[in-house]
Structure formats: structure tokens, C-alpha cells
KOLPAMAR-406714 format. One record per atom (N, C-alpha, C): residue in one letter; residue number from 1; atom name; x, y, z. Coordinates in steps of 0.1 Angstrom, whole numbers, padded with zeros to 4 digits. Layout:
BEGIN
+---+-----+----+-------+-------+-------+
: r :   k :  a :     u :     v :     w :
+---+-----+----+-------+-------+-------+
: A : NUM : CA :     X :     Y :     Z :
...
+---+-----+----+-------+-------+-------+
//
This chain:
BEGIN
+---+-----+----+-------+-------+-------+
: r :   k :  a :     u :     v :     w :
+---+-----+----+-------+-------+-------+
: M :   1 :  N :  1262 :  0594 :  0507 :
: M :   1 : CA :  1259 :  0587 :  0520 :
: M :   1 :  C :  1261 :  0604 :  0536 :
: A :   2 :  N :  1255 :  0602 :  0543 :
: A :   2 : CA :  1252 :  0610 :  0553 :
: A :   2 :  C :  1264 :  0605 :  0560 :
: D :   3 :  N :  1268 :  0609 :  0573 :
: D :   3 : CA :  1278 :  0607 :  0584 :
: D :   3 :  C :  1267 :  0603 :  0597 :
: A :   4 :  N :  1279 :  0596 :  0604 :
: A :   4 : CA :  1268 :  0593 :  0614 :
: A :   4 :  C :  1262 :  0606 :  0620 :
: H :   5 :  N :  1269 :  0615 :  0626 :
: H :   5 : CA :  1262 :  0632 :  0629 :
: H :   5 :  C :  1249 :  0634 :  0625 :
: D :   6 :  N :  1248 :  0634 :  0612 :
: D :   6 : CA :  1234 :  0637 :  0607 :
: D :   6 :  C :  1221 :  0623 :  0610 :
: E :   7 :  N :  1226 :  0608 :  0608 :
: E :   7 : CA :  1219 :  0605 :  0608 :
: E :   7 :  C :  1215 :  0595 :  0621 :
: R :   8 :  N :  1222 :  0607 :  0633 :
: R :   8 : CA :  1219 :  0610 :  0648 :
: R :   8 :  C :  1206 :  0619 :  0650 :
: S :   9 :  N :  1213 :  0627 :  0643 :
: S :   9 : CA :  1204 :  0638 :  0641 :
: S :   9 :  C :  1184 :  0637 :  0630 :
: L :  10 :  N :  1190 :  0627 :  0626 :
: L :  10 : CA :  1175 :  0627 :  0622 :
: L :  10 :  C :  1169 :  0614 :  0624 :
: R :  11 :  N :  1177 :  0604 :  0632 :
: R :  11 : CA :  1167 :  0602 :  0641 :
: R :  11 :  C :  1158 :  0597 :  0650 :
: S :  12 :  N :  1144 :  0596 :  0648 :
: S :  12 : CA :  1137 :  0597 :  0657 :
: S :  12 :  C :  1134 :  0589 :  0666 :
: V :  13 :  N :  1129 :  0594 :  0682 :
: V :  13 : CA :  1130 :  0588 :  0689 :
: V :  13 :  C :  1117 :  0597 :  0699 :
: E :  14 :  N :  1115 :  0584 :  0709 :
: E :  14 : CA :  1102 :  0582 :  0715 :
: E :  14 :  C :  1098 :  0595 :  0728 :
: H :  15 :  N :  1093 :  0597 :  0725 :
: H :  15 : CA :  1086 :  0611 :  0730 :
: H :  15 :  C :  1083 :  0614 :  0745 :
: E :  16 :  N :  1085 :  0613 :  0753 :
: E :  16 : CA :  1080 :  0609 :  0772 :
: E :  16 :  C :  1063 :  0609 :  0767 :
: Y :  17 :  N :  1057 :  0617 :  0761 :
: Y :  17 : CA :  1041 :  0619 :  0760 :
: Y :  17 :  C :  1039 :  0611 :  0756 :
: G :  18 :  N :  1045 :  0599 :  0740 :
: G :  18 : CA :  1042 :  0589 :  0736 :
: G :  18 :  C :  1044 :  0591 :  0722 :
: R :  19 :  N :  1047 :  0611 :  0721 :
: R :  19 : CA :  1051 :  0615 :  0705 :
: R :  19 :  C :  1061 :  0611 :  0701 :
: T :  20 :  N :  1058 :  0605 :  0690 :
: T :  20 : CA :  1081 :  0610 :  0679 :
: T :  20 :  C :  1081 :  0621 :  0676 :
: K :  21 :  N :  1097 :  0625 :  0682 :
: K :  21 : CA :  1104 :  0642 :  0676 :
: K :  21 :  C :  1120 :  0636 :  0669 :
: R :  22 :  N :  1120 :  0645 :  0667 :
: R :  22 : CA :  1137 :  0644 :  0663 :
: R :  22 :  C :  1142 :  0646 :  0670 :
: E :  23 :  N :  1155 :  0639 :  0672 :
: E :  23 : CA :  1162 :  0647 :  0689 :
: E :  23 :  C :  1170 :  0660 :  0683 :
: G :  24 :  N :  1167 :  0662 :  0695 :
: G :  24 : CA :  1178 :  0678 :  0697 :
: G :  24 :  C :  1165 :  0688 :  0694 :
: S :  25 :  N :  1151 :  0687 :  0689 :
: S :  25 : CA :  1141 :  0693 :  0688 :
: S :  25 :  C :  1133 :  0692 :  0704 :
: A :  26 :  N :  1125 :  0703 :  0709 :
: A :  26 : CA :  1119 :  0702 :  0722 :
: A :  26 :  C :  1105 :  0715 :  0722 :
: V :  27 :  N :  1098 :  0706 :  0729 :
: V :  27 : CA :  1081 :  0709 :  0726 :
: V :  27 :  C :  1080 :  0721 :  0744 :
: A :  28 :  N :  1080 :  0731 :  0737 :
: A :  28 : CA :  1090 :  0743 :  0750 :
: A :  28 :  C :  1072 :  0749 :  0758 :
: R :  29 :  N :  1058 :  0745 :  0753 :
: R :  29 : CA :  1048 :  0751 :  0754 :
: R :  29 :  C :  1041 :  0741 :  0755 :
: P :  30 :  N :  1027 :  0736 :  0758 :
: P :  30 : CA :  1014 :  0734 :  0749 :
: P :  30 :  C :  1005 :  0743 :  0746 :
: D :  31 :  N :  0996 :  0736 :  0736 :
: D :  31 : CA :  0985 :  0745 :  0733 :
: D :  31 :  C :  0972 :  0744 :  0744 :
: C :  32 :  N :  0966 :  0756 :  0747 :
: C :  32 : CA :  0956 :  0757 :  0752 :
: C :  32 :  C :  0946 :  0749 :  0748 :
: V :  33 :  N :  0936 :  0739 :  0755 :
: V :  33 : CA :  0919 :  0736 :  0746 :
: V :  33 :  C :  0908 :  0747 :  0757 :
: G :  34 :  N :  0914 :  0750 :  0771 :
: G :  34 : CA :  0901 :  0752 :  0778 :
: G :  34 :  C :  0914 :  0764 :  0792 :
: N :  35 :  N :  0899 :  0765 :  0803 :
: N :  35 : CA :  0908 :  0770 :  0807 :
: N :  35 :  C :  0915 :  0751 :  0824 :
: P :  36 :  N :  0930 :  0761 :  0825 :
: P :  36 : CA :  0935 :  0756 :  0831 :
: P :  36 :  C :  0934 :  0754 :  0849 :
: I :  37 :  N :  0918 :  0765 :  0849 :
: I :  37 : CA :  0916 :  0767 :  0866 :
: I :  37 :  C :  0905 :  0754 :  0866 :
: P :  38 :  N :  0903 :  0748 :  0876 :
: P :  38 : CA :  0890 :  0742 :  0876 :
: P :  38 :  C :  0881 :  0751 :  0881 :
: S :  39 :  N :  0868 :  0751 :  0881 :
: S :  39 : CA :  0859 :  0757 :  0889 :
: S :  39 :  C :  0849 :  0758 :  0903 :
: N :  40 :  N :  0861 :  0746 :  0909 :
: N :  40 : CA :  0861 :  0740 :  0927 :
: N :  40 :  C :  0875 :  0733 :  0928 :
: R :  41 :  N :  0885 :  0742 :  0929 :
: R :  41 : CA :  0898 :  0738 :  0933 :
: R :  41 :  C :  0896 :  0728 :  0948 :
: T :  42 :  N :  0909 :  0717 :  0944 :
: T :  42 : CA :  0903 :  0713 :  0961 :
: T :  42 :  C :  0924 :  0706 :  0956 :
: S :  43 :  N :  0928 :  0706 :  0970 :
: S :  43 : CA :  0944 :  0703 :  0966 :
: S :  43 :  C :  0946 :  0689 :  0957 :
: G :  44 :  N :  0939 :  0685 :  0958 :
: G :  44 : CA :  0940 :  0677 :  0951 :
: G :  44 :  C :  0942 :  0674 :  0927 :
: D :  45 :  N :  0930 :  0684 :  0930 :
: D :  45 : CA :  0925 :  0692 :  0917 :
: D :  45 :  C :  0928 :  0710 :  0915 :
: F :  46 :  N :  0939 :  0714 :  0917 :
: F :  46 : CA :  0943 :  0726 :  0912 :
: F :  46 :  C :  0950 :  0733 :  0906 :
: F :  47 :  N :  0954 :  0723 :  0891 :
: F :  47 : CA :  0952 :  0724 :  0875 :
: F :  47 :  C :  0946 :  0718 :  0867 :
: N :  48 :  N :  0937 :  0721 :  0859 :
: N :  48 : CA :  0930 :  0711 :  0850 :
: N :  48 :  C :  0942 :  0701 :  0836 :
: V :  49 :  N :  0947 :  0687 :  0839 :
: V :  49 : CA :  0957 :  0690 :  0831 :
: V :  49 :  C :  0952 :  0682 :  0818 :
: N :  50 :  N :  0934 :  0685 :  0820 :
: N :  50 : CA :  0931 :  0678 :  0803 :
: N :  50 :  C :  0926 :  0691 :  0793 :
: V :  51 :  N :  0934 :  0701 :  0799 :
: V :  51 : CA :  0932 :  0717 :  0786 :
: V :  51 :  C :  0944 :  0718 :  0780 :
: F :  52 :  N :  0957 :  0707 :  0781 :
: F :  52 : CA :  0969 :  0711 :  0777 :
: F :  52 :  C :  0967 :  0702 :  0765 :
: A :  53 :  N :  0971 :  0701 :  0755 :
: A :  53 : CA :  0976 :  0695 :  0741 :
: A :  53 :  C :  0984 :  0699 :  0736 :
: F :  54 :  N :  0994 :  0685 :  0738 :
: F :  54 : CA :  1011 :  0687 :  0726 :
: F :  54 :  C :  1008 :  0698 :  0711 :
: P :  55 :  N :  1017 :  0707 :  0705 :
: P :  55 : CA :  1016 :  0705 :  0694 :
: P :  55 :  C :  1018 :  0701 :  0688 :
: P :  56 :  N :  1014 :  0700 :  0669 :
: P :  56 : CA :  1017 :  0693 :  0663 :
: P :  56 :  C :  1033 :  0686 :  0658 :
: P :  57 :  N :  1040 :  0679 :  0659 :
: P :  57 : CA :  1053 :  0678 :  0652 :
: P :  57 :  C :  1057 :  0681 :  0645 :
: D :  58 :  N :  1068 :  0688 :  0652 :
: D :  58 : CA :  1074 :  0695 :  0635 :
: D :  58 :  C :  1064 :  0708 :  0633 :
: A :  59 :  N :  1060 :  0717 :  0648 :
: A :  59 : CA :  1041 :  0726 :  0643 :
: A :  59 :  C :  1062 :  0736 :  0639 :
: G :  60 :  N :  1066 :  0733 :  0641 :
: G :  60 : CA :  1080 :  0753 :  0642 :
: G :  60 :  C :  1070 :  0762 :  0651 :
: R :  61 :  N :  1064 :  0763 :  0657 :
: R :  61 : CA :  1057 :  0769 :  0666 :
: R :  61 :  C :  1058 :  0769 :  0680 :
: F :  62 :  N :  1059 :  0779 :  0685 :
: F :  62 : CA :  1050 :  0770 :  0707 :
: F :  62 :  C :  1043 :  0768 :  0707 :
: G :  63 :  N :  1032 :  0765 :  0717 :
: G :  63 : CA :  1025 :  0765 :  0724 :
: G :  63 :  C :  1014 :  0776 :  0725 :
: T :  64 :  N :  1000 :  0774 :  0722 :
: T :  64 : CA :  0992 :  0786 :  0726 :
: T :  64 :  C :  0991 :  0788 :  0739 :
: C :  65 :  N :  1000 :  0786 :  0746 :
: C :  65 : CA :  0997 :  0783 :  0764 :
: C :  65 :  C :  1002 :  0795 :  0767 :
: G :  66 :  N :  1001 :  0810 :  0773 :
: G :  66 : CA :  1011 :  0817 :  0775 :
: G :  66 :  C :  1016 :  0812 :  0786 :
: L :  67 :  N :  1030 :  0822 :  0788 :
: L :  67 : CA :  1039 :  0818 :  0806 :
: L :  67 :  C :  1033 :  0825 :  0810 :
: G :  68 :  N :  1031 :  0818 :  0828 :
: G :  68 : CA :  1030 :  0822 :  0835 :
: G :  68 :  C :  1013 :  0824 :  0839 :
: I :  69 :  N :  1008 :  0815 :  0834 :
: I :  69 : CA :  0991 :  0810 :  0832 :
: I :  69 :  C :  0993 :  0806 :  0845 :
: L :  70 :  N :  0999 :  0796 :  0852 :
: L :  70 : CA :  0992 :  0793 :  0861 :
: L :  70 :  C :  1000 :  0790 :  0876 :
: E :  71 :  N :  0993 :  0800 :  0885 :
: E :  71 : CA :  0997 :  0809 :  0898 :
: E :  71 :  C :  0994 :  0796 :  0905 :
: G :  72 :  N :  1003 :  0798 :  0919 :
: G :  72 : CA :  1000 :  0789 :  0927 :
: G :  72 :  C :  0989 :  0790 :  0943 :
: P :  73 :  N :  0989 :  0786 :  0949 :
: P :  73 : CA :  0980 :  0789 :  0960 :
: P :  73 :  C :  0984 :  0796 :  0972 :
: N :  74 :  N :  0970 :  0808 :  0970 :
: N :  74 : CA :  0975 :  0819 :  0981 :
: N :  74 :  C :  0981 :  0818 :  0995 :
: L :  75 :  N :  0988 :  0822 :  0997 :
: L :  75 : CA :  0998 :  0829 :  1011 :
: L :  75 :  C :  0992 :  0832 :  1014 :
: I :  76 :  N :  0985 :  0831 :  1031 :
: I :  76 : CA :  0985 :  0839 :  1045 :
: I :  76 :  C :  0995 :  0835 :  1055 :
: N :  77 :  N :  0993 :  0846 :  1057 :
: N :  77 : CA :  1008 :  0845 :  1065 :
: N :  77 :  C :  1008 :  0858 :  1080 :
: V :  78 :  N :  1007 :  0859 :  1094 :
: V :  78 : CA :  1006 :  0864 :  1103 :
: V :  78 :  C :  1017 :  0866 :  1110 :
: N :  79 :  N :  1024 :  0874 :  1109 :
: N :  79 : CA :  1037 :  0872 :  1122 :
: N :  79 :  C :  1033 :  0882 :  1130 :
: A :  80 :  N :  1039 :  0884 :  1143 :
: A :  80 : CA :  1032 :  0896 :  1154 :
: A :  80 :  C :  1046 :  0889 :  1163 :
: S :  81 :  N :  1048 :  0899 :  1171 :
: S :  81 : CA :  1059 :  0904 :  1185 :
: S :  81 :  C :  1056 :  0912 :  1194 :
: L :  82 :  N :  1056 :  0914 :  1203 :
: L :  82 : CA :  1051 :  0922 :  1212 :
: L :  82 :  C :  1069 :  0923 :  1222 :
: A :  83 :  N :  1070 :  0936 :  1227 :
: A :  83 : CA :  1081 :  0939 :  1238 :
: A :  83 :  C :  1079 :  0948 :  1243 :
: K :  84 :  N :  1084 :  0948 :  1260 :
: K :  84 : CA :  1080 :  0954 :  1271 :
: K :  84 :  C :  1091 :  0955 :  1285 :
: V :  85 :  N :  1095 :  0964 :  1286 :
: V :  85 : CA :  1105 :  0972 :  1289 :
: V :  85 :  C :  1105 :  0975 :  1305 :
: F :  86 :  N :  1108 :  0969 :  1312 :
: F :  86 : CA :  1103 :  0967 :  1331 :
: F :  86 :  C :  1121 :  0974 :  1334 :
: S :  87 :  N :  1113 :  0990 :  1344 :
: S :  87 : CA :  1125 :  0994 :  1348 :
: S :  87 :  C :  1125 :  0981 :  1362 :
: I :  88 :  N :  1136 :  0979 :  1364 :
: I :  88 : CA :  1142 :  0970 :  1384 :
: I :  88 :  C :  1148 :  0989 :  1393 :
: S :  89 :  N :  1158 :  0987 :  1384 :
: S :  89 : CA :  1163 :  0999 :  1392 :
: S :  89 :  C :  1167 :  1013 :  1379 :
: E :  90 :  N :  1177 :  1022 :  1384 :
: E :  90 : CA :  1185 :  1032 :  1375 :
: E :  90 :  C :  1194 :  1028 :  1368 :
: R :  91 :  N :  1197 :  1012 :  1382 :
: R :  91 : CA :  1208 :  1011 :  1370 :
: R :  91 :  C :  1199 :  0994 :  1355 :
: Y :  92 :  N :  1194 :  0985 :  1362 :
: Y :  92 : CA :  1186 :  0978 :  1363 :
: Y :  92 :  C :  1180 :  0982 :  1351 :
: R :  93 :  N :  1172 :  0969 :  1338 :
: R :  93 : CA :  1161 :  0968 :  1334 :
: R :  93 :  C :  1159 :  0955 :  1327 :
: L :  94 :  N :  1151 :  0951 :  1332 :
: L :  94 : CA :  1144 :  0936 :  1321 :
: L :  94 :  C :  1131 :  0936 :  1309 :
: R :  95 :  N :  1140 :  0930 :  1301 :
: R :  95 : CA :  1131 :  0933 :  1286 :
: R :  95 :  C :  1123 :  0916 :  1284 :
: F :  96 :  N :  1104 :  0919 :  1282 :
: F :  96 : CA :  1105 :  0912 :  1277 :
: F :  96 :  C :  1103 :  0905 :  1268 :
: E :  97 :  N :  1103 :  0897 :  1260 :
: E :  97 : CA :  1102 :  0897 :  1243 :
: E :  97 :  C :  1096 :  0885 :  1236 :
: A :  98 :  N :  1083 :  0887 :  1229 :
: A :  98 : CA :  1077 :  0876 :  1221 :
: A :  98 :  C :  1071 :  0876 :  1213 :
: S :  99 :  N :  1072 :  0868 :  1203 :
: S :  99 : CA :  1075 :  0867 :  1188 :
: S :  99 :  C :  1065 :  0853 :  1182 :
: F : 100 :  N :  1062 :  0856 :  1170 :
: F : 100 : CA :  1053 :  0840 :  1159 :
: F : 100 :  C :  1055 :  0846 :  1153 :
: T : 101 :  N :  1053 :  0831 :  1147 :
: T : 101 : CA :  1053 :  0835 :  1130 :
: T : 101 :  C :  1039 :  0820 :  1124 :
: N : 102 :  N :  1032 :  0827 :  1118 :
: N : 102 : CA :  1018 :  0819 :  1117 :
: N : 102 :  C :  1013 :  0819 :  1131 :
: V : 103 :  N :  1008 :  0827 :  1130 :
: V : 103 : CA :  0999 :  0833 :  1140 :
: V : 103 :  C :  0984 :  0828 :  1141 :
: V : 104 :  N :  0977 :  0827 :  1132 :
: V : 104 : CA :  0964 :  0822 :  1130 :
: V : 104 :  C :  0968 :  0808 :  1121 :
: N : 105 :  N :  0980 :  0799 :  1124 :
: N : 105 : CA :  0985 :  0784 :  1115 :
: N : 105 :  C :  0973 :  0781 :  1105 :
: H : 106 :  N :  0972 :  0789 :  1096 :
: H : 106 : CA :  0966 :  0784 :  1085 :
: H : 106 :  C :  0979 :  0779 :  1071 :
: S : 107 :  N :  0974 :  0765 :  1069 :
: S : 107 : CA :  0987 :  0755 :  1060 :
: S : 107 :  C :  0987 :  0764 :  1048 :
: N : 108 :  N :  0998 :  0764 :  1047 :
: N : 108 : CA :  1001 :  0769 :  1031 :
: N : 108 :  C :  1007 :  0763 :  1026 :
: F : 109 :  N :  1008 :  0760 :  1011 :
: F : 109 : CA :  1003 :  0750 :  1004 :
: F : 109 :  C :  1024 :  0752 :  0993 :
: A : 110 :  N :  1023 :  0741 :  0995 :
: A : 110 : CA :  1035 :  0749 :  0985 :
: A : 110 :  C :  1035 :  0747 :  0970 :
: P : 111 :  N :  1036 :  0756 :  0962 :
: P : 111 : CA :  1029 :  0759 :  0948 :
: P : 111 :  C :  1033 :  0739 :  0943 :
: P : 112 :  N :  1023 :  0740 :  0936 :
: P : 112 : CA :  1021 :  0724 :  0925 :
: P : 112 :  C :  1031 :  0723 :  0918 :
: A : 113 :  N :  1033 :  0703 :  0915 :
: A : 113 : CA :  1041 :  0701 :  0909 :
: A : 113 :  C :  1035 :  0706 :  0892 :
: L : 114 :  N :  1044 :  0711 :  0882 :
: L : 114 : CA :  1037 :  0714 :  0866 :
: L : 114 :  C :  1040 :  0701 :  0856 :
: N : 115 :  N :  1045 :  0692 :  0864 :
: N : 115 : CA :  1053 :  0682 :  0850 :
: N : 115 :  C :  1041 :  0674 :  0848 :
: V : 116 :  N :  1037 :  0681 :  0831 :
: V : 116 : CA :  1030 :  0675 :  0823 :
: V : 116 :  C :  1031 :  0660 :  0819 :
: S : 117 :  N :  1041 :  0656 :  0819 :
: S : 117 : CA :  1042 :  0642 :  0819 :
: S : 117 :  C :  1037 :  0633 :  0828 :
: N : 118 :  N :  1034 :  0636 :  0841 :
: N : 118 : CA :  1027 :  0627 :  0853 :
: N : 118 :  C :  1020 :  0631 :  0854 :
: P : 119 :  N :  1007 :  0630 :  0850 :
: P : 119 : CA :  0994 :  0631 :  0857 :
: P : 119 :  C :  0990 :  0634 :  0870 :
: S : 120 :  N :  0996 :  0621 :  0869 :
: S : 120 : CA :  0985 :  0615 :  0884 :
: S : 120 :  C :  0992 :  0629 :  0897 :
: T : 121 :  N :  1005 :  0640 :  0898 :
: T : 121 : CA :  1010 :  0646 :  0902 :
: T : 121 :  C :  1004 :  0660 :  0899 :
: F : 122 :  N :  1003 :  0660 :  0886 :
: F : 122 : CA :  0995 :  0675 :  0876 :
: F : 122 :  C :  0993 :  0681 :  0888 :
: G : 123 :  N :  0990 :  0699 :  0892 :
: G : 123 : CA :  0982 :  0703 :  0895 :
: G : 123 :  C :  0979 :  0697 :  0911 :
: V : 124 :  N :  0984 :  0687 :  0917 :
: V : 124 : CA :  0980 :  0684 :  0930 :
: V : 124 :  C :  0994 :  0688 :  0939 :
: L : 125 :  N :  0986 :  0694 :  0954 :
: L : 125 : CA :  0994 :  0701 :  0961 :
: L : 125 :  C :  0999 :  0692 :  0975 :
: T : 126 :  N :  1011 :  0691 :  0969 :
: T : 126 : CA :  1016 :  0674 :  0982 :
: T : 126 :  C :  1023 :  0681 :  0993 :
: S : 127 :  N :  1025 :  0693 :  0992 :
: S : 127 : CA :  1035 :  0696 :  1004 :
: S : 127 :  C :  1037 :  0710 :  1008 :
: V : 128 :  N :  1037 :  0709 :  1024 :
: V : 128 : CA :  1031 :  0728 :  1032 :
: V : 128 :  C :  1043 :  0736 :  1029 :
: L : 129 :  N :  1041 :  0748 :  1028 :
: L : 129 : CA :  1057 :  0759 :  1034 :
: L : 129 :  C :  1064 :  0755 :  1039 :
: P : 130 :  N :  1081 :  0752 :  1044 :
: P : 130 : CA :  1088 :  0750 :  1053 :
: P : 130 :  C :  1089 :  0765 :  1059 :
: Q : 131 :  N :  1089 :  0761 :  1072 :
: Q : 131 : CA :  1082 :  0772 :  1088 :
: Q : 131 :  C :  1096 :  0781 :  1084 :
: G : 132 :  N :  1087 :  0791 :  1089 :
: G : 132 : CA :  1096 :  0808 :  1083 :
: G : 132 :  C :  1091 :  0811 :  1072 :
: N : 133 :  N :  1083 :  0801 :  1066 :
: N : 133 : CA :  1079 :  0806 :  1051 :
: N : 133 :  C :  1071 :  0806 :  1053 :
: G : 134 :  N :  1066 :  0807 :  1058 :
: G : 134 : CA :  1044 :  0806 :  1063 :
: G : 134 :  C :  1042 :  0794 :  1069 :
: G : 135 :  N :  1049 :  0781 :  1070 :
: G : 135 : CA :  1047 :  0769 :  1073 :
: G : 135 :  C :  1037 :  0776 :  1090 :
: N : 136 :  N :  1049 :  0759 :  1095 :
: N : 136 : CA :  1042 :  0762 :  1105 :
: N : 136 :  C :  1039 :  0768 :  1114 :
: R : 137 :  N :  1034 :  0772 :  1124 :
: R : 137 : CA :  1033 :  0784 :  1138 :
: R : 137 :  C :  1041 :  0778 :  1149 :
: T : 138 :  N :  1053 :  0791 :  1151 :
: T : 138 : CA :  1066 :  0787 :  1162 :
: T : 138 :  C :  1060 :  0800 :  1168 :
: G : 139 :  N :  1067 :  0797 :  1181 :
: G : 139 : CA :  1066 :  0811 :  1191 :
: G : 139 :  C :  1082 :  0808 :  1200 :
: Q : 140 :  N :  1087 :  0823 :  1203 :
: Q : 140 : CA :  1095 :  0822 :  1210 :
: Q : 140 :  C :  1094 :  0836 :  1217 :
: L : 141 :  N :  1104 :  0835 :  1232 :
: L : 141 : CA :  1101 :  0840 :  1240 :
: L : 141 :  C :  1118 :  0848 :  1248 :
: A : 142 :  N :  1118 :  0854 :  1247 :
: A : 142 : CA :  1131 :  0858 :  1258 :
: A : 142 :  C :  1128 :  0869 :  1267 :
: L : 143 :  N :  1137 :  0863 :  1277 :
: L : 143 : CA :  1141 :  0877 :  1288 :
: L : 143 :  C :  1154 :  0883 :  1285 :
: R : 144 :  N :  1159 :  0899 :  1284 :
: R : 144 : CA :  1171 :  0909 :  1286 :
: R : 144 :  C :  1173 :  0907 :  1297 :
: L : 145 :  N :  1185 :  0913 :  1307 :
: L : 145 : CA :  1192 :  0920 :  1322 :
: L : 145 :  C :  1200 :  0925 :  1307 :
: D : 146 :  N :  1198 :  0942 :  1309 :
: D : 146 : CA :  1205 :  0956 :  1307 :
: D : 146 :  C :  1215 :  0963 :  1318 :
: F : 147 :  N :  1224 :  0968 :  1321 :
: F : 147 : CA :  1225 :  0969 :  1333 :
: F : 147 :  C :  1238 :  0979 :  1328 :
+---+-----+----+-------+-------+-------+
//
């Protein structure tokens, strides 16, 4: 008779994708059955979820999809700074500085969700990058008096 540990490890459990698997096993990568990049990308369809299939249960192998095949959206970020020093007298100087991030104000999206178990969010661009990482355009002005 098997002990409780063996019974627990052999017990089949329902996988979150509707497939049964043995407890303790994992599906590390899916099989690729097509191109994951749609021909006409949009923010709501950045990756094609229909080209991924799960390997047969207990196949003893990883899926056929390679690592790193999904790339996030491009990043366009132009930062600019200007500075000018004005001599007021021999002893005093005034420095003016202006610096801006994301001057072109391009929307840079954060990478899409990669959880295949939720097809409604898989490959969907849902948020933009935060300020300073390619987010909204910001600017700052400064005056400095040197003496």
C-alpha cells in the first residue's frame, strides 16, 4: 500500500487551462503552431494567442516555442537640455537651464501581459511607461546664481 505522500503526488489535479496534470509537474513552454506576431498589430492585439498550444500531458519535453520570441513594443524617447551662462559682473554669473523628457510626447507602452491562461489580456497593451522611463513629456526650468 502506498503512503500518503505517494498518493498525493500521483493524484491528478485540474490544470488552470482545463487539462489534467500530475501534481508537481509544470508546463514550462507551449508549442508554437504559427507566427505569434499578427500581420496587423494593434494595441489590443499585440500577440496572437491562437498560435500557442500546450504540449501533450506527461510528454517529458518542453514546448517547441523558443525563449524570448515575444518582444514588447518599440520605445521612442527623446530627451533634451539647454543651458546658458550670463555674466552679470566680474563676480556674478547667472545660469539658466531647461531640461525636458520625451520631447516628442510619444506614447510608449509597457510590455503586454504574457499570461496565456487569460486570453482577454494576453498580448494586450494596457498601460504606458511611467514618467522618466519614456512616459509623459515633462519639463523643468532652473536659474542659478553663482558668486
